[in-house]
C-alpha positions, 0 to 999 in steps of 0.5 A: 880102443888101445893108444899105443905109447910107442906111436906117440913117441914117434909121432910126438903128440901133443897132450891137447891132440892125444885128449881130444882123440881119444875124446871123440872116441869115447863120444862115438861109443867106445866104452873101454881105454886100454894104454900099452907100450911102449911104456906107458909109464915113459907118457908122463902127463898119462895120471893127469890124461887119466884124471881128465877121461875119469872126471870126463867120463865117469863109466869108461873102463881105463886100464894101462899094460905095463913091465911092471918095472917102473917107480910104484909111486906113477902106478899110485898116481895113475889109480889116484886119477881113475885108472881101473885097471894095472896088468902086468906083462912080465917077458922071458920063461926062464925062472932066472929071467923072472926072477931078474927082471921083476 
């Protein structure tokens, strides 16, 4: 199950609605949840959501795709909350672009 955060911003979904939606999907059999862009680190309550999901569903595979430009402490909070994996997606093919943006 993939939750694109661009949808969250456009629809302004509350934390409770998001949590309840994910919970219902997991209870229906979903085993993996991936948070992706827009950019999931802009969702300030993401560590809280991950912590809730980890406590309720200890075996759930929780991952995130980020552009990697966020503050390291936020990623660390997500891992401490129970994030399994972070995939960093760096866009751009030329070396100068890559050096500038990483």
